[in-house]
C-alpha atoms as a printed R data frame, in Angstrom:
    type eleno elety resid chain resno       x       y      z
1   ATOM     1    CA   MET     A     1   0.152  -0.087 -0.046
2   ATOM     2    CA   THR     A     2   1.593   3.090 -1.273
3   ATOM     3    CA   ASP     A     3   2.420   5.400  2.375
4   ATOM     4    CA   LEU     A     4  -0.351   8.599  2.578
5   ATOM     5    CA   PRO     A     5   1.654  11.807  2.227
6   ATOM     6    CA   PRO     A     6   2.590  13.745  5.441
7   ATOM     7    CA   GLN     A     7  -0.484  16.548  4.703
8   ATOM     8    CA   HIS     A     8  -2.896  13.645  4.570
9   ATOM     9    CA   PRO     A     9  -5.644  13.732  7.628
10  ATOM    10    CA   ALA     A    10  -5.430  10.823  9.714
11  ATOM    11    CA   LEU     A    11  -7.808   8.027  8.735
12  ATOM    12    CA   PRO     A    12  -9.650   6.087 11.721
13  ATOM    13    CA   GLN     A    13  -9.972   2.479 11.558
14  ATOM    14    CA   PRO     A    14 -12.871   1.133  9.424
15  ATOM    15    CA   ARG     A    15 -15.470   0.206 11.626
16  ATOM    16    CA   ILE     A    16 -19.463  -0.700 10.855
17  ATOM    17    CA   GLY     A    17 -22.059   1.763 12.086
18  ATOM    18    CA   VAL     A    18 -25.662   0.728 13.732
19  ATOM    19    CA   LEU     A    19 -27.674   3.464 14.825
20  ATOM    20    CA   LEU     A    20 -30.996   2.961 16.873
21  ATOM    21    CA   VAL     A    21 -33.844   6.066 16.199
22  ATOM    22    CA   ASN     A    22 -37.228   6.208 18.340
23  ATOM    23    CA   LEU     A    23 -39.405   9.077 18.152
24  ATOM    24    CA   GLY     A    24 -38.117  11.847 20.427
25  ATOM    25    CA   THR     A    25 -38.735  13.369 23.420
26  ATOM    26    CA   PRO     A    26 -39.078  16.988 24.897
27  ATOM    27    CA   ASP     A    27 -35.371  17.853 26.786
28  ATOM    28    CA   ALA     A    28 -37.591  18.557 30.069
29  ATOM    29    CA   ALA     A    29 -40.910  18.140 31.359
30  ATOM    30    CA   GLU     A    30 -41.326  21.704 31.303
31  ATOM    31    CA   ALA     A    31 -43.526  23.763 28.837
32  ATOM    32    CA   THR     A    32 -40.788  25.701 27.237
33  ATOM    33    CA   ALA     A    33 -39.353  22.244 26.325
34  ATOM    34    CA   VAL     A    34 -42.208  20.444 25.227
35  ATOM    35    CA   ARG     A    35 -43.235  23.720 22.927
36  ATOM    36    CA   ARG     A    36 -39.652  23.273 21.377
37  ATOM    37    CA   TYR     A    37 -40.448  19.378 20.491
38  ATOM    38    CA   LEU     A    38 -43.718  19.893 19.209
39  ATOM    39    CA   ALA     A    39 -42.911  22.859 16.915
40  ATOM    40    CA   GLU     A    40 -40.315  20.208 15.222
41  ATOM    41    CA   PHE     A    41 -42.715  17.053 15.707
42  ATOM    42    CA   LEU     A    42 -45.872  18.793 14.287
43  ATOM    43    CA   SER     A    43 -44.301  20.450 11.752
44  ATOM    44    CA   ASP     A    44 -43.012  17.372  9.951
45  ATOM    45    CA   PRO     A    45 -45.352  16.889  6.785
46  ATOM    46    CA   ARG     A    46 -44.954  13.111  7.014
47  ATOM    47    CA   VAL     A    47 -46.749  13.559 10.596
48  ATOM    48    CA   VAL     A    48 -49.271  16.020  9.557
49  ATOM    49    CA   GLU     A    49 -50.672  15.601  5.976
50  ATOM    50    CA   LEU     A    50 -52.295  18.678  5.550
51  ATOM    51    CA   PRO     A    51 -51.342  21.733  3.333
52  ATOM    52    CA   ARG     A    52 -48.368  23.956  4.727
53  ATOM    53    CA   LEU     A    53 -50.626  27.273  4.224
54  ATOM    54    CA   ALA     A    54 -53.371  25.608  6.096
55  ATOM    55    CA   TRP     A    55 -51.335  23.852  8.932
56  ATOM    56    CA   LYS     A    56 -49.242  26.473 10.031
57  ATOM    57    CA   PRO     A    57 -51.268  29.195 11.399
58  ATOM    58    CA   ILE     A    58 -53.626  26.499 13.648
59  ATOM    59    CA   LEU     A    59 -50.128  24.849 14.640
60  ATOM    60    CA   HIS     A    60 -48.808  28.276 15.938
61  ATOM    61    CA   GLY     A    61 -51.872  30.389 16.516
62  ATOM    62    CA   ILE     A    62 -53.441  27.403 18.405
63  ATOM    63    CA   ILE     A    63 -51.582  24.561 19.109
64  ATOM    64    CA   LEU     A    64 -48.155  25.606 20.534
65  ATOM    65    CA   ARG     A    65 -50.153  28.057 22.826
66  ATOM    66    CA   THR     A    66 -52.433  25.606 24.244
67  ATOM    67    CA   ARG     A    67 -50.852  21.858 24.239
68  ATOM    68    CA   PRO     A    68 -47.445  22.497 25.562
69  ATOM    69    CA   ALA     A    69 -48.691  23.033 29.197
70  ATOM    70    CA   ARG     A    70 -50.930  20.248 29.388
71  ATOM    71    CA   SER     A    71 -48.646  18.249 27.991
72  ATOM    72    CA   ALA     A    72 -45.628  18.798 30.253
73  ATOM    73    CA   GLU     A    73 -47.812  17.941 33.035
74  ATOM    74    CA   ALA     A    74 -47.987  14.430 31.336
75  ATOM    75    CA   TYR     A    75 -44.545  13.952 31.270
76  ATOM    76    CA   ARG     A    76 -43.581  15.307 34.742
77  ATOM    77    CA   GLN     A    77 -45.896  12.297 35.589
78  ATOM    78    CA   VAL     A    78 -43.567   9.462 33.990
79  ATOM    79    CA   TRP     A    79 -40.156  11.594 34.134
80  ATOM    80    CA   THR     A    80 -37.243   9.962 36.251
81  ATOM    81    CA   GLU     A    81 -33.792  10.971 37.584
82  ATOM    82    CA   ASP     A    82 -32.478   9.466 34.156
83  ATOM    83    CA   GLY     A    83 -34.716  12.462 32.473
84  ATOM    84    CA   SER     A    84 -37.527  11.036 29.643
85  ATOM    85    CA   PRO     A    85 -38.042   7.186 29.734
86  ATOM    86    CA   LEU     A    86 -37.962   7.007 26.424
87  ATOM    87    CA   ALA     A    87 -34.593   8.572 25.955
88  ATOM    88    CA   ALA     A    88 -33.356   6.580 28.896
89  ATOM    89    CA   ILE     A    89 -34.349   3.269 27.668
90  ATOM    90    CA   THR     A    90 -33.224   3.317 23.879
91  ATOM    91    CA   ARG     A    91 -29.680   4.649 25.352
92  ATOM    92    CA   ALA     A    92 -30.022   1.272 27.020
93  ATOM    93    CA   GLN     A    93 -30.838  -0.660 24.331
94  ATOM    94    CA   ALA     A    94 -28.260   0.878 22.854
95  ATOM    95    CA   THR     A    95 -25.419   0.215 25.342
96  ATOM    96    CA   ALA     A    96 -27.114  -3.573 25.551
97  ATOM    97    CA   LEU     A    97 -26.081  -4.081 22.346
98  ATOM    98    CA   LYS     A    98 -22.484  -3.009 21.892
99  ATOM    99    CA   THR     A    99 -20.955  -6.145 22.067
100 ATOM   100    CA   ALA     A   100 -23.711  -7.937 20.246
101 ATOM   101    CA   PHE     A   101 -22.110  -7.451 16.718
102 ATOM   102    CA   GLY     A   102 -18.544  -7.930 17.584
103 ATOM   103    CA   PRO     A   103 -15.235  -5.055 18.293
104 ATOM   104    CA   ASP     A   104 -15.652  -3.552 14.394
105 ATOM   105    CA   VAL     A   105 -19.537  -2.372 14.995
106 ATOM   106    CA   LEU     A   106 -20.009   0.576 16.719
107 ATOM   107    CA   VAL     A   107 -24.001   1.112 18.411
108 ATOM   108    CA   ASP     A   108 -25.569   4.245 18.791
109 ATOM   109    CA   TYR     A   109 -28.667   5.939 19.214
110 ATOM   110    CA   ALA     A   110 -31.026   8.911 17.590
111 ATOM   111    CA   MET     A   111 -34.217  10.460 17.955
112 ATOM   112    CA   ARG     A   112 -35.943  12.216 15.261
113 ATOM   113    CA   TYR     A   113 -37.011  14.878 17.209
114 ATOM   114    CA   GLY     A   114 -35.441  16.816 19.761
115 ATOM   115    CA   ARG     A   115 -31.811  14.892 20.975
116 ATOM   116    CA   PRO     A   116 -29.571  13.110 20.190
117 ATOM   117    CA   ALA     A   117 -30.569  14.269 16.508
118 ATOM   118    CA   ILE     A   118 -29.764  11.683 13.692
119 ATOM   119    CA   ALA     A   119 -27.868  14.161 11.774
120 ATOM   120    CA   ASP     A   120 -25.547  14.291 14.578
121 ATOM   121    CA   ARG     A   121 -25.026  10.925 15.239
122 ATOM   122    CA   LEU     A   122 -24.608   9.980 11.560
123 ATOM   123    CA   GLU     A   123 -21.807  12.560 11.436
124 ATOM   124    CA   ALA     A   124 -20.233  10.959 14.686
125 ATOM   125    CA   LEU     A   125 -20.402   7.339 13.414
126 ATOM   126    CA   LYS     A   126 -18.730   8.680 10.353
127 ATOM   127    CA   GLU     A   127 -16.158  10.592 12.115
128 ATOM   128    CA   ALA     A   128 -15.378   7.401 13.821
129 ATOM   129    CA   GLY     A   129 -14.671   5.566 10.655
130 ATOM   130    CA   CYS     A   130 -17.805   3.825  9.789
131 ATOM   131    CA   ALA     A   131 -17.956   3.707  6.059
132 ATOM   132    CA   ARG     A   132 -21.225   1.188  6.570
133 ATOM   133    CA   ILE     A   133 -24.104   2.378  8.619
134 ATOM   134    CA   LEU     A   134 -27.427   0.416  9.186
135 ATOM   135    CA   VAL     A   135 -29.906   2.927 10.429
136 ATOM   136    CA   ALA     A   136 -32.812   1.165 12.681
137 ATOM   137    CA   PRO     A   137 -36.070   2.826 13.355
138 ATOM   138    CA   LEU     A   138 -37.459   0.958 16.156
139 ATOM   139    CA   TYR     A   139 -40.929   0.620 14.787
140 ATOM   140    CA   PRO     A   140 -42.268  -2.549 14.415
141 ATOM   141    CA   GLN     A   141 -44.803  -1.879 12.031
142 ATOM   142    CA   TYR     A   142 -44.253   0.392  9.247
143 ATOM   143    CA   CYS     A   143 -46.103   3.635  9.182
144 ATOM   144    CA   ALA     A   144 -45.150   6.970  7.122
145 ATOM   145    CA   ALA     A   145 -45.439   8.766 10.036
146 ATOM   146    CA   THR     A   146 -42.814   6.957 12.002
147 ATOM   147    CA   THR     A   147 -40.423   4.770 10.022
148 ATOM   148    CA   ALA     A   148 -40.686   6.705  6.475
149 ATOM   149    CA   THR     A   149 -39.613  10.076  8.455
150 ATOM   150    CA   ALA     A   150 -36.669   8.444 10.391
151 ATOM   151    CA   ASN     A   151 -35.332   7.155  7.198
152 ATOM   152    CA   ASP     A   152 -35.849  10.810  5.887
153 ATOM   153    CA   ALA     A   153 -33.784  11.976  8.039
154 ATOM   154    CA   ALA     A   154 -30.929   9.997  7.673
155 ATOM   155    CA   PHE     A   155 -30.977  10.366  3.866
156 ATOM   156    CA   ALA     A   156 -31.260  14.037  4.589
157 ATOM   157    CA   ALA     A   157 -28.020  14.265  6.484
158 ATOM   158    CA   LEU     A   158 -26.243  11.884  3.534
159 ATOM   159    CA   ALA     A   159 -27.452  14.706  1.408
160 ATOM   160    CA   ARG     A   160 -24.905  17.422  3.147
161 ATOM   161    CA   MET     A   161 -22.250  14.764  3.065
162 ATOM   162    CA   ARG     A   162 -19.453  14.749  0.509
163 ATOM   163    CA   TRP     A   163 -17.824  11.692  1.391
164 ATOM   164    CA   GLN     A   164 -21.215   9.503  2.360
165 ATOM   165    CA   PRO     A   165 -21.105   6.116  4.258
166 ATOM   166    CA   ALA     A   166 -23.360   3.063  2.467
167 ATOM   167    CA   LEU     A   167 -26.282   2.930  4.373
168 ATOM   168    CA   ARG     A   168 -28.924   0.468  4.803
169 ATOM   169    CA   THR     A   169 -32.323   0.858  6.716
170 ATOM   170    CA   LEU     A   170 -33.833  -1.999  9.424
171 ATOM   171    CA   PRO     A   171 -36.797  -3.150  7.743
172 ATOM   172    CA   PRO     A   172 -40.443  -3.086  9.717
173 ATOM   173    CA   TYR     A   173 -40.520  -6.409 11.846
174 ATOM   174    CA   TYR     A   174 -43.996  -6.758 12.932
175 ATOM   175    CA   ASP     A   175 -44.342 -10.259 11.696
176 ATOM   176    CA   ASP     A   176 -40.548 -11.418 12.581
177 ATOM   177    CA   PRO     A   177 -40.810 -14.888 14.676
178 ATOM   178    CA   ALA     A   178 -38.240 -13.401 16.935
179 ATOM   179    CA   TYR     A   179 -40.329 -10.311 17.452
180 ATOM   180    CA   ILE     A   180 -43.590 -12.295 18.162
181 ATOM   181    CA   ASP     A   181 -41.532 -14.708 20.666
182 ATOM   182    CA   ALA     A   182 -40.292 -11.799 22.388
183 ATOM   183    CA   LEU     A   183 -43.742 -10.070 22.931
184 ATOM   184    CA   ALA     A   184 -45.204 -13.570 23.975
185 ATOM   185    CA   ARG     A   185 -42.542 -14.567 26.545
186 ATOM   186    CA   SER     A   186 -42.361 -10.990 28.248
187 ATOM   187    CA   ILE     A   187 -46.332 -10.836 28.524
188 ATOM   188    CA   GLU     A   188 -46.643 -14.242 29.636
189 ATOM   189    CA   ALA     A   189 -43.761 -13.285 32.565
190 ATOM   190    CA   ALA     A   190 -45.764 -10.182 33.232
191 ATOM   191    CA   LEU     A   191 -49.016 -12.072 33.422
192 ATOM   192    CA   ALA     A   192 -47.192 -14.470 35.895
193 ATOM   193    CA   ALA     A   193 -46.439 -11.615 38.402
194 ATOM   194    CA   LEU     A   194 -50.077  -9.931 38.162
195 ATOM   195    CA   ASP     A   195 -51.992 -10.223 41.493
196 ATOM   196    CA   PHE     A   196 -55.060 -10.718 39.673
197 ATOM   197    CA   THR     A   197 -56.286 -13.100 36.193
198 ATOM   198    CA   PRO     A   198 -57.010 -10.503 33.548
199 ATOM   199    CA   ASP     A   199 -60.548 -11.459 31.899
200 ATOM   200    CA   THR     A   200 -59.226  -9.193 28.548
201 ATOM   201    CA   LEU     A   201 -55.488  -8.622 26.931
202 ATOM   202    CA   VAL     A   202 -56.085  -5.229 24.973
203 ATOM   203    CA   ALA     A   203 -53.742  -4.622 22.571
204 ATOM   204    CA   SER     A   204 -53.197  -0.644 22.057
205 ATOM   205    CA   PHE     A   205 -51.494   0.682 19.624
206 ATOM   206    CA   HIS     A   206 -50.431   4.507 18.595
207 ATOM   207    CA   GLY     A   207 -53.705   5.344 16.628
208 ATOM   208    CA   MET     A   208 -53.001   7.348 12.774
209 ATOM   209    CA   PRO     A   209 -55.768   8.944 10.645
210 ATOM   210    CA   GLU     A   210 -57.921   6.376  8.889
211 ATOM   211    CA   ARG     A   211 -57.102   8.551  5.631
212 ATOM   212    CA   THR     A   212 -53.483   7.112  5.829
213 ATOM   213    CA   LEU     A   213 -54.749   3.386  5.435
214 ATOM   214    CA   ARG     A   214 -56.997   4.711  2.225
215 ATOM   215    CA   LEU     A   215 -53.565   6.619  0.811
216 ATOM   216    CA   GLY     A   216 -51.812   3.009  1.045
217 ATOM   217    CA   ASP     A   217 -49.694   2.987  4.828
218 ATOM   218    CA   PRO     A   218 -50.015  -0.644  5.381
219 ATOM   219    CA   TYR     A   219 -49.659   0.529  9.172
220 ATOM   220    CA   HIS     A   220 -53.271  -0.654 10.196
221 ATOM   221    CA   CYS     A   221 -52.571  -3.978  8.791
222 ATOM   222    CA   HIS     A   222 -48.991  -4.153  9.979
223 ATOM   223    CA   CYS     A   223 -51.012  -3.561 13.404
224 ATOM   224    CA   ARG     A   224 -53.236  -6.225 12.806
225 ATOM   225    CA   LYS     A   225 -51.239  -8.901 11.714
226 ATOM   226    CA   THR     A   226 -49.058  -8.469 14.952
227 ATOM   227    CA   ALA     A   227 -51.786  -8.878 17.033
228 ATOM   228    CA   ARG     A   228 -53.492 -11.820 15.465
229 ATOM   229    CA   LEU     A   229 -49.953 -13.959 15.601
230 ATOM   230    CA   LEU     A   230 -49.332 -12.705 19.180
231 ATOM   231    CA   SER     A   231 -52.798 -14.152 20.251
232 ATOM   232    CA   GLU     A   232 -51.695 -17.358 18.493
233 ATOM   233    CA   ALA     A   233 -48.700 -17.266 20.652
234 ATOM   234    CA   LEU     A   234 -50.273 -16.779 23.460
235 ATOM   235    CA   GLY     A   235 -52.732 -19.094 23.168
236 ATOM   236    CA   ARG     A   236 -55.699 -16.688 23.687
237 ATOM   237    CA   PRO     A   237 -58.154 -13.908 21.997
238 ATOM   238    CA   LEU     A   238 -56.736 -10.175 21.951
239 ATOM   239    CA   VAL     A   239 -59.096  -7.110 22.195
240 ATOM   240    CA   THR     A   240 -56.804  -4.820 19.542
241 ATOM   241    CA   ALA     A   241 -57.323  -0.863 19.775
242 ATOM   242    CA   PHE     A   242 -55.541   2.305 18.637
243 ATOM   243    CA   GLN     A   243 -54.799   4.848 21.057
244 ATOM   244    CA   SER     A   244 -53.533   9.013 21.062
245 ATOM   245    CA   ARG     A   245 -56.508  10.710 18.458
246 ATOM   246    CA   PHE     A   246 -55.461  13.937 18.294
247 ATOM   247    CA   GLY     A   247 -57.625  16.297 15.845
248 ATOM   248    CA   LYS     A   248 -61.012  16.058 14.709
249 ATOM   249    CA   ALA     A   249 -60.124  13.726 11.863
250 ATOM   250    CA   LYS     A   250 -61.441  10.225 11.767
251 ATOM   251    CA   TRP     A   251 -58.850   8.110 13.176
252 ATOM   252    CA   LEU     A   252 -58.409   4.262 13.010
253 ATOM   253    CA   GLU     A   253 -60.443   2.337 14.949
254 ATOM   254    CA   PRO     A   254 -61.772   1.355 17.804
255 ATOM   255    CA   ALA     A   255 -60.233   3.712 19.889
256 ATOM   256    CA   THR     A   256 -58.194   2.534 23.294
257 ATOM   257    CA   ASP     A   257 -60.266   4.897 25.156
258 ATOM   258    CA   THR     A   258 -63.795   3.899 24.178
259 ATOM   259    CA   THR     A   259 -62.792   0.503 24.190
260 ATOM   260    CA   LEU     A   260 -61.808   0.696 28.130
261 ATOM   261    CA   ALA     A   261 -64.672   2.803 29.022
262 ATOM   262    CA   ALA     A   262 -66.801  -0.106 27.447
263 ATOM   263    CA   LEU     A   263 -65.633  -3.313 28.966
264 ATOM   264    CA   PRO     A   264 -66.792  -3.445 32.149
265 ATOM   265    CA   GLY     A   265 -70.176  -2.895 30.569
266 ATOM   266    CA   GLN     A   266 -69.583  -6.050 29.051
267 ATOM   267    CA   GLY     A   267 -68.785  -8.018 31.981
268 ATOM   268    CA   VAL     A   268 -64.934  -7.419 31.738
269 ATOM   269    CA   ARG     A   269 -64.251  -6.541 35.152
270 ATOM   270    CA   ARG     A   270 -60.273  -7.153 35.143
271 ATOM   271    CA   VAL     A   271 -57.934  -6.319 32.448
272 ATOM   272    CA   ALA     A   272 -54.392  -6.313 31.069
273 ATOM   273    CA   VAL     A   273 -52.937  -3.686 28.450
274 ATOM   274    CA   ILE     A   274 -50.068  -4.425 26.323
275 ATOM   275    CA   ALA     A   275 -48.300  -1.901 23.809
276 ATOM   276    CA   PRO     A   276 -46.886  -4.233 21.183
277 ATOM   277    CA   GLY     A   277 -45.695  -1.219 19.026
278 ATOM   278    CA   PHE     A   278 -43.900   0.824 21.181
279 ATOM   279    CA   SER     A   279 -39.810  -0.541 21.139
280 ATOM   280    CA   ALA     A   280 -39.708   1.253 24.794
281 ATOM   281    CA   ASP     A   281 -42.060   2.755 27.603
282 ATOM   282    CA   CYS     A   282 -42.492   6.130 27.139
283 ATOM   283    CA   VAL     A   283 -45.460   8.860 27.905
284 ATOM   284    CA   GLU     A   284 -47.897   7.408 25.959
285 ATOM   285    CA   THR     A   285 -47.517   4.180 27.771
286 ATOM   286    CA   LEU     A   286 -46.693   5.565 31.041
287 ATOM   287    CA   GLU     A   287 -49.418   8.164 31.300
288 ATOM   288    CA   GLU     A   288 -51.832   7.806 28.669
289 ATOM   289    CA   LEU     A   289 -52.486   4.067 29.301
290 ATOM   290    CA   ALA     A   290 -51.234   3.328 32.910
291 ATOM   291    CA   ILE     A   291 -52.584   6.572 34.461
292 ATOM   292    CA   ARG     A   292 -55.458   7.905 32.276
293 ATOM   293    CA   GLY     A   293 -56.900   4.253 30.917
294 ATOM   294    CA   ARG     A   294 -56.588   2.963 34.588
295 ATOM   295    CA   GLU     A   295 -58.933   6.063 35.351
296 ATOM   296    CA   THR     A   296 -60.885   5.378 32.439
297 ATOM   297    CA   PHE     A   297 -61.633   1.742 32.960
298 ATOM   298    CA   LEU     A   298 -62.073   1.709 36.717
299 ATOM   299    CA   HIS     A   299 -64.752   4.747 36.371
300 ATOM   300    CA   ALA     A   300 -66.854   2.560 34.306
301 ATOM   301    CA   GLY     A   301 -66.659  -0.159 36.318
302 ATOM   302    CA   GLY     A   302 -63.340  -2.048 35.899
303 ATOM   303    CA   GLU     A   303 -61.766  -4.034 39.557
304 ATOM   304    CA   ALA     A   304 -58.396  -4.805 38.368
305 ATOM   305    CA   TYR     A   305 -56.314  -3.002 35.979
306 ATOM   306    CA   ALA     A   306 -52.244  -3.076 34.623
307 ATOM   307    CA   VAL     A   307 -50.094  -1.957 32.291
308 ATOM   308    CA   LEU     A   308 -47.651  -4.827 30.920
309 ATOM   309    CA   PRO     A   309 -44.222  -2.939 30.492
310 ATOM   310    CA   CYS     A   310 -42.820  -2.540 26.359
311 ATOM   311    CA   LEU     A   311 -39.916  -5.151 25.328
312 ATOM   312    CA   ASN     A   312 -37.505  -2.315 26.260
313 ATOM   313    CA   ALA     A   313 -34.147  -3.563 27.058
314 ATOM   314    CA   SER     A   314 -35.283  -6.526 29.062
315 ATOM   315    CA   PRO     A   315 -33.813 -10.039 27.812
316 ATOM   316    CA   GLU     A   316 -36.245 -10.530 25.332
317 ATOM   317    CA   GLY     A   317 -36.035  -7.378 23.759
318 ATOM   318    CA   ILE     A   318 -32.020  -7.362 23.368
319 ATOM   319    CA   GLU     A   319 -32.020 -10.493 21.899
320 ATOM   320    CA   MET     A   320 -34.939  -9.955 19.330
321 ATOM   321    CA   LEU     A   321 -33.229  -6.650 18.424
322 ATOM   322    CA   ALA     A   322 -29.789  -8.557 18.113
323 ATOM   323    CA   ARG     A   323 -31.207 -10.936 15.715
324 ATOM   324    CA   VAL     A   324 -33.396  -8.514 13.167
325 ATOM   325    CA   ILE     A   325 -30.309  -6.175 13.452
326 ATOM   326    CA   GLY     A   326 -27.790  -9.114 13.022
327 ATOM   327    CA   ARG     A   327 -29.439 -10.222  9.909
328 ATOM   328    CA   GLU     A   328 -29.316  -7.148  8.562
329 ATOM   329    CA   LEU     A   329 -25.692  -6.778  8.637
330 ATOM   330    CA   GLU     A   330 -24.990  -9.792  6.901
331 ATOM   331    CA   GLY     A   331 -22.453  -9.242  4.508
332 ATOM   332    CA   TRP     A   332 -20.980  -6.571  6.355
333 ATOM   333    CA   VAL     A   333 -20.326  -8.575  9.469
334 ATOM   334    CA   SER     A   334 -19.229 -12.214 10.003
335 ATOM   335    CA   PRO     A   335 -21.973 -13.974 12.442
336 ATOM   336    CA   LEU     A   336 -20.407 -14.491 15.715
């Protein structure tokens, strides 16, 4: 090999990068931080598919004036010593995977909205010598407002680079046997630890406007298939519902809150809720489901209620991520 000239910049050891990506979180459980986060999140045309001229006055004139204080209160109820649960868990997932693929693979994490930003972490991986990077959006079910926009941000970051690394993206894993098995084992362990036996299991997925289904987004079908396969793995039926409705548009149904309110009237007094579409517990699971969902169900006449943890950085969850990510690294990394 020809020696490099003295003025040539130092070249780092060639490595491969894995960047875990989740949705995002404000920096603090305060209205100012939440406003900054919501402004970025709700300005994404993948998230709100309305004409910009119509949406911008609503966003800045109404939503960002009223919603941050309410959302900050929700975040305060779940905030931890490590900050946002979503950020802390995603960081723990990256840490747990650091040695999963060998010494030449660097594992990092980023948020689509907020910090650490996707562009910043891609640049850091490149500076560390990663000529090949797998971007891994941690969304089991594909949705344009989650998976696609995470990939958009990665591609946009590469567009600003003169020397681009090779890039792969993790496909959705909604029906992957490793994912279904990990969910089933985690749920069975959590059910065994309860002090009551649920009459029904409710699988709550994040909602999306119904028009996304008509526009060709496979999200609804992916959620339904996950629920069906998980029901078969558990050997018991699941009630599937969709949470987090926002605005006046028609959303995917049935809604989780109305489902929980109706169950006691149908003779269901004890319920456990699972959230298979979330790779990590966050405000939607810890506040919306665990706190407000409980209030809804008990107020309607329910007797016992529990929200089971997401896969998070559990042994089942990390084993599953190592398998689905390792599969996408084939050809770049030799099997361990």
